[in-house]
GUDRENDREN-423413 format. One record per residue (C-alpha): residue number from 1; residue in one letter; x, z, y. Coordinates in nm, 3 decimals, decimal comma. Example, Ala and Ser with C-alpha at 12.3 -4.5 7.8 and 13.67 -1.06 7.14 Angstrom:
! GUDRENDREN-423413
resi	resn	c1	c3	c2
1	A	1,230	0,780	-0,450
2	S	1,367	0,714	-0,106
This chain:
! GUDRENDREN-423413
resi	resn	c1	c3	c2
1	M	3,665	-1,310	-0,558
2	K	3,508	-1,010	-0,375
3	L	3,154	-1,030	-0,307
4	N	3,015	-1,043	0,036
5	Y	2,873	-0,656	0,075
6	P	2,575	-0,756	0,329
7	L	2,492	-1,065	0,174
8	V	2,451	-0,917	-0,186
9	N	2,224	-0,633	-0,035
10	F	2,007	-0,882	0,119
11	Y	1,943	-1,071	-0,210
12	F	1,863	-0,741	-0,364
13	A	1,593	-0,692	-0,152
14	I	1,458	-1,044	-0,186
15	A	1,423	-0,991	-0,545
16	I	1,229	-0,671	-0,491
17	A	1,007	-0,831	-0,232
18	F	0,936	-1,134	-0,471
19	L	0,914	-0,924	-0,762
20	L	0,667	-0,662	-0,654
21	P	0,329	-0,854	-0,699
22	F	0,420	-0,926	-1,077
23	K	0,519	-0,558	-1,135
24	I	0,808	-0,726	-1,329
25	L	1,218	-0,617	-1,337
26	I	1,176	-0,397	-1,040
27	S	1,315	-0,087	-1,194
28	P	1,630	-0,285	-1,365
29	V	1,697	-0,484	-0,991
30	I	1,711	-0,130	-0,828
31	A	1,899	0,039	-1,080
32	C	2,168	-0,314	-1,056
33	W	2,140	-0,232	-0,671
34	L	2,223	0,121	-0,674
35	I	2,517	0,037	-0,933
36	F	2,638	-0,226	-0,683
37	Q	2,623	0,025	-0,399
38	F	2,838	0,283	-0,643
39	L	3,129	0,003	-0,735
40	N	3,140	-0,043	-0,309
41	Y	3,144	0,297	-0,210
42	K	3,378	0,240	0,035
43	E	3,132	-0,003	0,234
44	I	2,887	0,277	0,263
45	D	2,800	0,370	0,612
46	F	2,729	0,721	0,612
47	K	2,723	0,787	0,963
48	T	2,415	0,532	0,991
49	K	2,286	0,684	0,694
50	F	2,236	1,035	0,832
51	K	2,175	0,981	1,195
52	K	1,843	0,824	1,101
53	S	1,573	1,059	1,153
54	A	1,318	0,856	0,942
55	L	1,536	0,895	0,623
56	L	1,505	1,270	0,630
57	L	1,126	1,240	0,546
58	P	1,173	1,045	0,242
59	I	1,455	1,248	0,100
60	I	1,256	1,608	0,180
61	F	0,922	1,467	0,001
62	F	1,151	1,389	-0,300
63	S	1,322	1,698	-0,290
64	T	0,989	1,895	-0,294
65	H	0,895	1,730	-0,639
66	L	1,236	1,839	-0,775
67	L	1,208	2,160	-0,638
68	A	0,826	2,230	-0,781
69	Y	0,925	2,118	-1,133
70	F	1,080	2,447	-1,155
71	F	0,769	2,618	-1,076
72	T	0,537	2,389	-1,280
73	E	0,350	2,439	-1,632
74	N	0,297	2,110	-1,725
75	T	0,670	1,981	-1,733
76	K	0,604	1,667	-1,881
77	E	0,391	1,514	-1,627
78	A	0,615	1,694	-1,339
79	L	0,887	1,461	-1,492
80	F	0,641	1,176	-1,451
81	S	0,612	1,268	-1,088
82	I	0,992	1,299	-1,005
83	E	1,060	0,985	-1,173
84	L	0,774	0,807	-0,973
85	K	0,909	0,956	-0,648
86	L	1,266	0,841	-0,723
87	S	1,180	0,577	-0,496
88	F	1,172	0,805	-0,192
89	L	1,536	0,895	-0,254
90	I	1,694	0,569	-0,334
91	L	1,507	0,299	-0,137
92	P	1,546	0,414	0,200
93	F	1,926	0,448	0,137
94	L	1,968	0,108	-0,026
95	V	1,773	-0,085	0,225
96	I	1,954	0,104	0,532
97	Q	2,292	0,018	0,379
98	S	2,157	-0,396	0,413
99	K	2,166	-0,350	0,776
100	N	1,919	-0,641	0,769
101	T	1,906	-0,850	1,088
102	I	1,573	-0,964	1,247
103	E	1,645	-1,301	1,077
104	R	1,697	-1,159	0,720
105	T	1,420	-0,894	0,759
106	N	1,162	-1,208	0,832
107	K	1,309	-1,371	0,512
108	I	1,242	-1,046	0,315
109	L	0,855	-1,042	0,440
110	F	0,839	-1,404	0,377
111	A	0,980	-1,380	0,003
112	F	0,690	-1,107	-0,052
113	V	0,400	-1,339	0,101
114	S	0,559	-1,632	-0,115
115	A	0,550	-1,424	-0,430
116	N	0,195	-1,329	-0,325
117	I	0,094	-1,701	-0,286
118	I	0,231	-1,767	-0,622
119	A	0,050	-1,456	-0,790
120	L	-0,275	-1,546	-0,611
121	L	-0,255	-1,914	-0,714
122	I	-0,227	-1,817	-1,105
123	C	-0,500	-1,580	-1,083
124	T	-0,719	-1,858	-0,911
125	I	-0,618	-2,147	-1,139
126	N	-0,732	-1,883	-1,391
127	S	-1,077	-1,812	-1,245
128	F	-1,127	-2,198	-1,231
129	A	-1,035	-2,255	-1,592
130	H	-1,335	-2,033	-1,642
131	F	-1,558	-2,172	-1,413
132	F	-1,521	-2,486	-1,587
133	K	-1,600	-2,339	-1,892
134	H	-1,939	-2,287	-1,744
135	E	-1,870	-1,938	-1,674
136	S	-1,876	-1,790	-1,336
137	F	-1,579	-1,720	-1,093
138	L	-1,394	-1,408	-1,182
139	T	-1,355	-1,097	-0,964
140	Y	-1,188	-0,786	-0,947
141	N	-1,035	-0,658	-1,263
142	E	-1,097	-0,984	-1,442
143	F	-0,948	-1,164	-1,171
144	C	-0,631	-0,952	-1,101
145	L	-0,373	-1,051	-1,355
146	F	-0,079	-0,842	-1,259
147	M	-0,220	-0,535	-1,110
148	H	-0,550	-0,313	-1,021
149	P	-0,744	-0,484	-0,764
150	S	-0,692	-0,221	-0,501
151	Y	-0,316	-0,266	-0,496
152	F	-0,323	-0,649	-0,525
153	S	-0,582	-0,653	-0,204
154	M	-0,336	-0,442	-0,035
155	Y	-0,062	-0,648	-0,094
156	L	-0,254	-0,965	0,020
157	A	-0,387	-0,786	0,329
158	F	-0,024	-0,687	0,400
159	S	0,073	-1,075	0,355
160	V	-0,193	-1,189	0,588
161	F	-0,065	-0,917	0,852
162	I	0,294	-1,099	0,810
163	L	0,134	-1,412	0,863
164	L	-0,044	-1,347	1,174
165	L	0,243	-1,131	1,345
166	K	0,511	-1,352	1,254
167	F	0,324	-1,674	1,312
168	K	0,593	-1,754	1,597
169	E	0,862	-1,759	1,327
170	L	0,686	-1,926	1,092
171	T	0,529	-2,203	1,250
172	S	0,873	-2,283	1,400
173	L	1,071	-2,271	1,078
174	L	0,790	-2,471	0,889
175	N	0,669	-2,699	1,204
176	N	0,323	-2,709	1,108
177	K	0,046	-2,470	1,209
178	V	-0,204	-2,636	0,973
179	I	-0,005	-2,476	0,659
180	V	0,002	-2,133	0,780
181	Y	-0,354	-2,125	0,894
182	T	-0,398	-2,251	0,538
183	T	-0,214	-1,992	0,369
184	I	-0,394	-1,727	0,589
185	V	-0,728	-1,844	0,461
186	F	-0,601	-1,860	0,070
187	L	-0,490	-1,516	0,108
188	I	-0,812	-1,379	0,252
189	S	-1,001	-1,563	-0,018
190	G	-0,775	-1,352	-0,283
191	I	-0,896	-1,018	-0,111
192	Y	-1,250	-1,178	-0,156
193	F	-1,207	-1,259	-0,483
194	A	-1,019	-0,936	-0,595
195	A	-1,330	-0,746	-0,466
196	S	-1,174	-0,405	-0,363
197	K	-1,365	-0,224	-0,136
198	M	-1,120	-0,120	0,086
199	G	-0,941	-0,427	0,067
200	I	-1,271	-0,604	0,216
201	L	-1,247	-0,305	0,478
202	T	-0,940	-0,380	0,576
203	F	-0,992	-0,734	0,642
204	F	-1,308	-0,673	0,851
205	I	-1,113	-0,410	1,018
206	L	-0,788	-0,462	1,058
207	V	-0,729	-0,835	1,064
208	P	-0,992	-0,909	1,343
209	L	-0,782	-0,608	1,534
210	I	-0,473	-0,795	1,502
211	I	-0,601	-1,113	1,591
212	L	-0,813	-0,975	1,901
213	I	-0,454	-0,780	2,003
214	Q	-0,278	-1,113	2,012
215	L	-0,556	-1,278	2,199
216	Y	-0,575	-1,003	2,480
217	K	-0,166	-1,008	2,520
218	G	-0,207	-1,387	2,599
219	K	-0,508	-1,321	2,778
220	K	-0,755	-1,521	2,617
221	F	-1,051	-1,293	2,706
222	K	-1,308	-1,591	2,656
223	T	-1,148	-1,670	2,283
224	I	-1,190	-1,288	2,223
225	L	-1,543	-1,274	2,273
226	L	-1,586	-1,587	2,032
227	V	-1,381	-1,419	1,784
228	A	-1,540	-1,082	1,781
229	G	-1,857	-1,274	1,761
230	T	-1,752	-1,482	1,436
231	F	-1,621	-1,157	1,282
232	I	-1,949	-0,948	1,363
233	L	-2,164	-1,257	1,210
234	S	-1,941	-1,308	0,935
235	S	-1,966	-0,923	0,821
236	L	-2,316	-0,946	0,834
237	F	-2,368	-1,273	0,641
238	F	-2,125	-1,119	0,371
239	I	-2,313	-0,784	0,388
240	F	-2,640	-0,945	0,277
241	S	-2,498	-1,217	0,037
242	D	-2,575	-1,190	-0,331
243	S	-2,207	-1,190	-0,416
244	I	-2,037	-0,938	-0,648
245	P	-1,821	-0,837	-0,368
246	A	-2,086	-0,800	-0,124
247	A	-2,297	-0,601	-0,389
248	R	-1,999	-0,358	-0,420
249	M	-2,014	-0,289	-0,044
250	R	-2,391	-0,257	-0,042
251	N	-2,334	-0,007	-0,319
252	V	-2,087	0,231	-0,123
253	I	-2,362	0,241	0,179
254	S	-2,610	0,351	-0,095
255	V	-2,387	0,629	-0,199
256	L	-2,299	0,727	0,117
257	T	-2,692	0,778	0,267
258	T	-2,741	0,976	-0,063
259	T	-2,481	1,199	-0,125
260	Q	-2,710	1,523	-0,162
261	N	-2,839	1,369	-0,486
262	I	-2,534	1,242	-0,695
263	D	-2,547	1,294	-1,065
264	K	-2,271	1,508	-1,129
265	T	-2,203	1,348	-1,482
266	T	-2,175	0,982	-1,353
267	S	-1,853	0,784	-1,331
268	E	-1,962	0,533	-1,106
269	S	-1,627	0,469	-0,860
270	N	-1,821	0,541	-0,533
271	A	-2,025	0,839	-0,653
272	V	-1,752	1,032	-0,873
273	R	-1,503	1,002	-0,567
274	L	-1,750	1,208	-0,336
275	L	-1,765	1,482	-0,628
276	I	-1,373	1,446	-0,693
277	W	-1,317	1,482	-0,330
278	K	-1,519	1,832	-0,311
279	E	-1,332	1,948	-0,584
280	S	-0,990	1,871	-0,423
281	F	-1,080	2,042	-0,129
282	N	-1,184	2,335	-0,296
283	L	-0,856	2,353	-0,484
284	I	-0,646	2,304	-0,188
285	K	-0,837	2,604	-0,016
286	Q	-0,759	2,836	-0,284
287	K	-0,346	2,727	-0,250
288	P	-0,337	2,570	0,087
289	I	0,048	2,665	0,155
290	L	0,223	2,567	-0,157
291	G	-0,019	2,401	-0,382
292	Y	-0,006	2,387	-0,757
293	T	0,305	2,167	-0,825
294	P	0,250	1,788	-0,860
295	G	0,291	1,862	-1,236
296	D	-0,024	2,071	-1,252
297	A	-0,227	1,891	-0,976
298	N	-0,420	1,692	-1,261
299	D	-0,471	1,958	-1,483
300	K	-0,613	2,178	-1,223
301	L	-0,850	1,909	-1,123
302	Y	-0,936	1,844	-1,498
303	Q	-1,010	2,261	-1,503
304	A	-1,243	2,184	-1,204
305	Y	-1,441	1,892	-1,323
306	E	-1,504	2,093	-1,670
307	Q	-1,647	2,421	-1,466
308	Q	-1,841	2,204	-1,251
309	G	-1,991	1,995	-1,508
310	L	-1,833	1,644	-1,396
311	T	-1,852	1,509	-1,705
312	G	-1,798	1,142	-1,588
313	A	-1,442	1,231	-1,397
314	L	-1,336	1,446	-1,693
315	E	-1,377	1,209	-1,941
316	K	-1,191	0,928	-1,756
317	K	-0,921	1,217	-1,644
318	L	-0,951	1,104	-1,274
319	N	-0,702	1,188	-1,037
320	A	-0,779	1,320	-0,658
321	H	-0,829	0,899	-0,565
322	N	-0,694	1,021	-0,238
323	Q	-0,344	1,045	-0,174
324	F	-0,363	1,317	0,105
325	L	-0,576	1,545	-0,144
326	Q	-0,352	1,483	-0,446
327	T	-0,027	1,565	-0,245
328	S	-0,196	1,864	-0,062
329	I	-0,301	2,012	-0,437
330	G	0,010	1,976	-0,558
331	L	0,254	2,052	-0,258
332	G	0,026	2,202	-0,005
333	I	-0,001	2,193	0,365
334	F	0,399	2,125	0,338
335	G	0,363	1,833	0,144
336	F	0,069	1,710	0,354
337	L	0,258	1,706	0,667
338	L	0,556	1,511	0,519
339	L	0,361	1,203	0,360
340	S	0,151	1,212	0,688
341	G	0,491	1,241	0,882
342	M	0,610	0,935	0,729
343	I	0,267	0,722	0,778
344	F	0,258	0,806	1,122
345	Y	0,615	0,751	1,178
346	S	0,564	0,382	1,159
347	I	0,235	0,418	1,362
348	F	0,406	0,599	1,659
349	Y	0,701	0,369	1,682
350	G	0,475	0,049	1,646
351	I	0,316	0,163	1,941
352	K	0,614	0,291	2,125
353	E	0,838	-0,003	2,026
354	N	0,551	-0,279	2,077
355	N	0,623	-0,329	1,686
356	G	0,274	-0,498	1,531
357	L	0,383	-0,514	1,182
358	Q	0,528	-0,170	1,165
359	L	0,185	-0,016	1,356
360	F	-0,051	-0,206	1,117
361	F	0,162	-0,126	0,810
362	G	0,081	0,231	0,888
363	L	-0,288	0,180	0,934
364	L	-0,307	-0,022	0,619
365	I	-0,128	0,262	0,445
366	V	-0,370	0,538	0,578
367	M	-0,692	0,331	0,469
368	N	-0,562	0,301	0,145
369	F	-0,448	0,638	0,096
370	F	-0,776	0,776	0,175
371	V	-0,984	0,605	-0,140
372	E	-0,686	0,595	-0,417
373	S	-0,363	0,816	-0,513
374	M	-0,131	0,513	-0,452
375	L	0,165	0,734	-0,498
376	Q	0,077	0,812	-0,881
377	T	0,183	0,442	-0,995
378	S	0,490	0,244	-0,933
379	A	0,288	-0,036	-0,729
380	G	0,185	0,169	-0,468
381	T	0,512	0,433	-0,449
382	I	0,777	0,118	-0,439
383	F	0,563	-0,076	-0,209
384	F	0,516	0,211	0,044
385	V	0,858	0,295	0,057
386	F	1,046	-0,029	0,054
387	F	0,843	-0,160	0,344
388	Y	0,877	0,170	0,512
389	S	1,218	0,149	0,490
390	L	1,262	-0,172	0,564
391	L	1,023	-0,174	0,876
392	N	1,180	0,180	1,025
393	F	1,548	0,151	0,954
394	K	1,614	-0,169	1,168
395	Y	1,950	-0,309	1,258
396	G	1,874	-0,460	1,574
397	E	1,517	-0,476	1,726
398	I	1,209	-0,643	1,535
399	K	0,963	-0,710	1,770
400	S	0,600	-0,834	1,706
């Protein structure tokens, strides 16, 4: 019996979307999907594949990492970088062959949301279990069981975006607005307990922006003032509260207002980032065009930490903690332009095509890339490339 080629592609995409928050079996699923394509090579639409301009950017981005291997000193790190960036070569090709309709794309997005709800539910139950043992609710690393809080917060924020921007489709499917509203609140609670600083900033900046844009489109001007006022008061109440997430945000403000007196030996996450970024800029100035190669980028950073006495950063062997800087150190201005091109492709066409999800995906990536080198892990790389591919290589229009 011959397998239904488009349907199998769809199921593979569903599997990746669902497994992402748990960080399990994703590589084997991608490998099986690729093998399926090879076994069904006659079904591959090469014309569609190569006429998509958005596809060229991730392919070239991967190719630069591959080429840089021949000029690197740290071949082990270079191979690891190539392995991580394989998603840029494989996933766009796999997703574009799926030719997902609007309905199927929505189902893939909702599968991702469902997985995050389940992951968050497990984390919440674990947190309650500790609370009933006369301990406090868990936050940050202790709360997030499946991945680092920065990544989990990004996943949860994107899930909130999907529910807000696909609200009509979801409410018509469930026939119950209360369930959708409750789910959004639950996901936001996850962002709070994950206590990622960028996750919290994402909530207070991008979520209100989405809601205000939706209200503006509906010409609900009185409600706009109410929502804006609510978010302003909520942010003030949050920042002055005694909670751990609020304390982490206040620490950011404190560090930013005392940038001249940062202890070079510190390993505190906010202060050390400022020190690291300064050294990253210095390295980029020295080799701005081609960089040091991705394999040697971290080694160059470690050397700079040692020379400048950044013992905290050196002890923890920290990367640039900014993907734009990390890429620029490794691949120079050329790599920076390729990476920026992919992100701003989403933002530009999100605005041009009135596609809210495409636009806010791009903005979410920009914010998170500013404080983490997210393409240095599979959790960040697969998330970015998979949804970049899904939202930019549409079979038919997907409007929000």
